[in-house]
N, C-alpha and C positions, 0 to 999 in steps of 0.2 A: 269454142274457143278455149284454147289452152292457157291456163294460169302462168303468169310471168314468174320466173324463179327469182327470187331475191337472194342476192349474195350477201351473207352476213359475215363480216370479217371479224374474227375473234381479237379482242384487244389484248396485247400483251401488256403485262404490268410494267411500269416504268421503273427499272432498277435504280435510277438515280436518287429516289426517295429513301430507299433502304441504305443505300451507300452513305447518304448524308446522315442519316440516324445512327449508324455504325460509327461513322467518322466523329460525330459529336460526342458519343458516348466514350470513345477512346480518347478525345481531347479532354473531357472532363476527368477521367481516370488519370491521365497525365498530369493534369493541374493539380489533383489531389496529391499524387506521389511527389511532385516537386515541392508542393506546400509543406508536406510532412518532412522532407529532408531539411528544410530550413528551420524546423523547430528546434528548440534547445534540447540537447541530449542529457541535460542535467535536471533533476528535480529536487525541491525541497518542501517539506510539509512540516508545519509547527502548530502545536496545541499546548494550552497551558490551563492551570487551575489554581485556585487559592485553597490551602489546607490549613485547618486550625490545629496544629499539632506541633511539637518540638521538631525542629529540622532534623535532629538526630534520629528520631523514630521514623520519619519518612525516608530518609537517606537509607536506613537499615533495611527497609522493606524492598528498596531497589538494588542495593548492594549485594544481596544475597539471592542468587538465582532459585534457591529452594523456595523462597518466599513469593516467587512470581506466580505460582499456582493460585494465590489468593487474590490476585488483582489483574494479571495480564489478560488482555481482550480475547485472545485465541484459546485460553485454556477451558473455556466453557463450550467451545465448539466441538471438542472431542475428549470427554472425560477419560477414554480409554487410551489416550495418547501415551506413547512409551517415551519416557524422559530418561537421560542419563547425565551425569555431571563429572567434570574432570577438573584437575587443578585445585588451587586453594578453594576453601569453603566459600569465601567471599573476596571481593575486590579484584583488582588487576590480575589478569591470568586465568580467572575462572570461566569455565565453559560450560554451556548448556546445549545439549543436543536433543532433538525431538523427532519422532516419526509418528504420523497421525493419518487421519482420514484425509479425503480430497480437500476438505475445507482448510486444514491446517498444514498439509503436506509435510515435508521433511527439511530439516536445515539445522543450523547451529548458531549460537551467539557466543561471543568472547568479549569479556571486559578488557579493553585495550588501555584505558587510563581511568583513574579514580582519584578525586580530590575530596577527602572527607567533608560531607555536609555541603559541598559546593557543586561537584560535576561527577557524572559517570558517563564515560564514552564506550559505545558498544559496537563491534562489527558484526553484522548479520549476514550469514551466508544461506540462501534458500537454495534447495536442491529440486524440490518439487512443490507445486505443480509446474513452476517455471524457475530457471536458474536466475539468481540475482545476488548482487553484493551491495549492501547498503550500510551506511553509518548512522547510529542514533546517538544523540546527546541528551541526557536528562539532567537539567540543572535545577539548583535549589537557591532561592534568594529570600532573606529575611524581608518580609513585607510590612513588619511593624505589627503592633497589636496582637501579638502572639499567632500571627499567620505567616505562611511561607508561600511564595510563588513558585510553583513547579512547573517547568517547561520541558516539554518533549519535542524534539527536533529530529527529523529523519531526512536524509539525502542520499542520492545515489544517481547512477546513470540509466538512461533509457536506451534500449535498442530501437532500431527502425520499426520493427513490428510493434513495440510498446507505444511508440509515437503514433503509428497508424491507428491502433486500437483506441487510444486517448481521444482520437477525433470524434468517436462514436460514443464512448463511455468514459466518464471522468474517474479513473481509477484512484486518483489522489483523494477525491472526496470520500470515497469508501475507507481508504487507508486513514485519512484523518479522523473519520467518524470513529474507527476502531481505537485509534490512539486516544481520542477524547473519552470513550468509554473506559478504556484502561485507566486513565488519570481519575476518572469518577471513582472507580473501584479502589484505587490507591488511596484516595482521600478517605472514604468510608472505612476501608480496612485499617487505616492509621488513626483516624480521629474518632471512629465509632459512628454508627448510623443513628440518625435522630429518633428519639422515642415517639412512637405514634400515639 
């Protein structure tokens, strides 16, 4: 007796599942892109510190770009960074340009307004690793008891790409940390470090 032939039909995979997965993925991406487009294009970061020193001494350390090497947060990231200075030695119109490694990039700062012992406003133009224009204000306010409240505020605009990146990594937190570290160094540079 001859055996019966069994006809086994090969099952074709159902393409609708793959289509649904791809469709869902595209939908999620579209929602993210729309969400990003509605995020603010402006950012503002502010940090502050109390310094026990005469306001004039603190102001002098900020009003002179040559002194920034002693306290600015990025200075330690590249000791071999090339620096050039233009314009007045201090105050409004003075310019500080730098070119360094990948951590500090390249750019310039220009003091656009200064009010002795009160305010220093700076325009920062980054060229590398990304292009950016920002405004910084460092203010000095008598806090009483021989102390001064020093506030560093930074603001600027975000590109669409910046906003997209900020969804996954909070760059403002890193910038804020650098600003706080800079204020700490400004404090110790001006009032002196505590004796151990």
